[in-house]
Each structure stands twice: as C-alpha cells, then as structure tokens.
C-alpha positions in Angstrom: 151.4 11.0 75.1 150.0 12.0 71.7 150.9 15.7 72.5 154.5 14.6 73.1 154.8 12.8 69.8 153.2 15.7 68.0 155.6 18.1 69.7 158.6 16.0 68.5 157.1 15.8 65.0 156.9 19.6 64.9 160.6 19.9 66.0 161.7 17.5 63.2 159.4 18.7 60.4 160.4 22.4 60.7 164.1 22.1 59.9 163.5 19.3 57.4 161.0 21.5 55.5 163.5 24.4 55.6 166.2 22.2 53.9 163.8 20.6 51.4 162.3 24.0 50.3 165.8 25.4 50.0 167.0 22.5 47.7 163.8 22.7 45.7 163.8 26.5 45.2 167.5 26.7 44.5 167.5 23.8 42.0 164.4 25.0 40.2 165.6 28.6 40.0 169.1 27.7 38.6 167.6 25.2 36.1 165.2 27.8 34.6 167.9 30.5 34.5 170.2 28.0 32.7 167.4 27.4 30.1 167.1 31.1 29.5 170.8 31.5 29.0 171.3 28.7 26.5 167.9 29.2 24.8 166.7 25.6 25.1 165.3 23.4 27.8 165.3 19.8 29.1 162.4 19.1 31.4 164.1 16.1 33.2 166.3 18.6 34.9 163.3 19.8 37.0 162.6 16.3 38.4 165.1 16.6 41.3 163.9 20.0 42.6 160.3 18.9 42.1 160.9 15.9 44.3 162.3 18.0 47.1 159.4 20.4 47.0 156.9 17.5 46.8 158.2 15.8 49.9 158.2 19.0 51.8 154.5 19.5 50.8 153.6 16.0 51.9 155.2 16.6 55.3 153.5 19.9 55.8 150.2 18.5 54.7 150.4 15.6 57.1 151.4 17.8 60.0 148.8 20.4 59.3 145.7 18.3 58.5 145.9 15.2 60.6 143.7 15.4 63.7 146.4 14.1 66.0 147.4 17.0 68.2 147.6 20.8 67.6 150.9 21.0 69.3 153.0 19.8 66.4 151.7 22.4 63.8 152.1 25.2 66.5 155.7 24.3 67.2 156.7 23.9 63.6 154.9 27.2 62.6 156.6 29.2 65.3 160.0 27.8 64.3 159.5 28.9 60.7 157.9 32.3 61.6 160.3 33.5 64.2 163.4 33.8 62.0 161.5 36.1 59.6 160.1 38.2 62.4 163.7 38.6 63.6 164.4 40.5 60.4 162.2 43.3 61.8 164.4 43.6 64.9 168.0 42.7 63.9 168.1 41.7 60.2 171.9 41.5 59.9 172.4 39.5 63.0 169.7 37.0 62.0 171.1 36.7 58.5 174.7 36.1 59.7 173.6 33.3 62.1 172.3 31.3 59.1 175.0 29.3 57.4 175.4 29.9 53.7 178.3 27.6 52.6 176.6 24.2 53.4 176.2 21.6 50.7 173.9 18.5 50.5 174.4 15.7 48.0 176.9 17.8 46.2 174.4 20.7 45.7 174.7 24.1 47.4 172.4 24.7 50.3 171.6 28.4 50.5 169.5 28.4 53.6 169.1 32.2 53.5 167.1 32.1 50.3 163.7 30.9 51.7 164.1 33.2 54.6 164.8 36.3 52.5 162.1 35.7 49.9 159.5 35.1 52.7 158.7 31.4 51.9 159.4 30.3 55.5 157.0 33.0 56.9 154.3 31.9 54.5 154.6 28.2 55.5 154.7 29.1 59.2 151.6 31.1 59.1 149.7 28.3 57.3 150.7 25.9 60.0 149.6 28.3 62.7 146.3 28.7 61.1 145.8 24.9 61.0 146.0 25.0 64.9 142.7 27.0 65.0 140.8 24.5 62.9 137.6 23.5 64.8 137.8 19.8 63.7 141.2 19.4 65.2 139.8 20.2 68.7 136.7 17.9 68.4 136.7 14.6 70.1 137.0 11.6 67.9 133.9 9.5 67.5 133.9 6.2 69.4 134.7 3.2 67.2 133.1 -0.2 67.3 135.7 -1.4 69.9 135.0 1.5 72.2 131.2 1.1 72.1 129.5 0.3 75.4 128.6 -3.4 75.7 125.3 -4.7 77.0 125.7 -6.0 80.6 125.3 -9.8 81.0 122.7 -9.4 83.7 120.4 -7.1 81.7 117.8 -9.0 79.7 117.7 -8.2 76.0 114.3 -6.9 74.9 112.8 -8.5 71.8 110.8 -6.1 69.6 109.2 -8.2 66.9 108.3 -6.7 63.6 105.3 -7.4 61.4 107.1 -10.2 59.5 108.4 -12.0 62.6 106.8 -15.2 64.0 105.7 -15.0 67.6 108.1 -16.8 70.0 107.2 -20.4 70.7 106.2 -21.4 74.2 108.4 -24.4 75.3 105.8 -25.5 78.0 102.9 -25.6 75.5 101.8 -29.0 74.1 101.3 -28.6 70.3 98.8 -31.6 70.2 96.3 -29.8 72.5 96.0 -26.8 70.2 93.0 -27.1 67.9 94.4 -24.8 65.2 97.8 -26.6 64.9 98.1 -30.2 64.1 101.4 -31.9 64.2 102.6 -33.1 60.8 102.9 -36.9 60.4 106.3 -38.4 59.7 104.9 -41.5 57.8 104.1 -41.6 54.0 100.5 -40.8 53.0 98.0 -43.7 52.6 97.9 -45.3 49.1 94.6 -45.3 47.3 92.8 -48.7 47.4 90.9 -48.1 44.1 92.8 -49.5 41.1 93.8 -47.3 38.2 91.8 -47.8 34.9 93.3 -50.4 32.6 94.1 -49.9 29.0 91.6 -51.3 26.5 92.6 -51.7 22.9 95.0 -49.0 21.7 93.6 -46.3 24.0 95.5 -44.7 26.7 93.9 -44.6 30.1 94.5 -40.8 30.1 93.0 -40.1 26.7 89.4 -40.2 27.9 87.7 -40.1 31.3 87.4 -43.5 33.0 84.1 -45.3 32.4 81.8 -45.9 35.4 81.7 -49.6 36.5 78.4 -49.3 38.3 75.1 -47.6 37.4 72.6 -46.2 39.7 69.4 -48.2 40.3 66.5 -47.5 38.0 68.6 -46.6 34.9 69.0 -48.6 31.7 72.0 -48.7 29.4 71.4 -47.0 26.1 73.3 -48.0 23.0 
C-alpha cells in the first residue's frame, strides 16, 4: 500500500514542481531585468517568486529524502527527465506540445522555460539518484510497539546485582533465625534510676553526678 501512495505522490509532485519552478524562474528573471532597466531595485518584489521556488524545493526534498518508498521519486524523476530527452529525438514536436499561453493568478506561465534551460532535467536526475540511496532500501528498525513480548508461561529470570537484597523466603520463620531478631513494636523500657536533682544553683548537667554509695573499706576525705 505504501508503494501505491508513493506512486501517486510522484504523479502529483512532478507537474506541480514544473508549474512552481516556472512561476519562480519567470518572476525572478523579469524582476531582476526590470531592476536593471530602471536602475533601482525593490527587494519585496522577489518575495512571490521566492515563495514559489521554496515550496517546490520543500516538495522535492520530502519526496526525495523520506524513507517511504522509492517508487515516488522514480516516477517523478522520469516524468521530468523524459521531456528533455525528447529534445534529442524530436525537439520541435516536444516544444510544440507544451502550452505557452497559459496564465496562473494573473501571471504568465511559460512552461517551456524550465524545459529549454535544463532545469527539469537537473531536478529529474536528482530524484532518480535518490532512488539508489542505500538507506531507502533498508528495513526500518522495530519500534517499542513492535518488540516481541515475553510469553506469559515463561518464567522471568531474576539476576540480582551486588546492591540487591536476596529474595525473602515466604516459608521461613524469621524468629528461628539466630542472626535476625524481629524488631519489637512496643516502646523501649524506661530507666528505673531517677535523674540527679538540682542542688543550689547548679545544673544537673554542669558536673558529673555524685556517687550516692561508696565501696566498703573507704573513708570520705574532706
């Protein structure tokens, strides 16, 4: 299906490019010649022919570079090359078959101009060379949606790294392990020994607490 769309795109792009190139070349040439005649110039006069040539370049670039199908550039290239090759066989017959008195948007449309100056032949050869690009014939890499999924019945292997914890055994009782002790949920026991009291103006934390009992066999020294 993609080859069919590419073929249709080539059939459309070839005549459209011919018309756009004709409008751009004729408008640009008449503008520059007019500048030379009057001895001054106005650059906004080149905007319209530049737009025609720019659109033609975008169409040719999309057709020649996108990796969609090589059939489109091949068809468009042949349609643009064959008229120029006909000049080698019957130049007057080919020239007379191309209309010369057409107009588009009020501007003259001299379709013979890009044929006679060789512009169509140049564009056609460029499109034909794009067909021989190696990347155009390569298969597209599979995207994330086209990646092969893991079957549901196949177990997923776990390869732990150095920083991973070993998987816990659900059938193992943690209370029977000598190295692991379950953490209690209750608050820790409160100490039974009372804190030292303040005497005078001293703080209980300004000096170590005094001993309340003395070992046997010692006497208090003053």
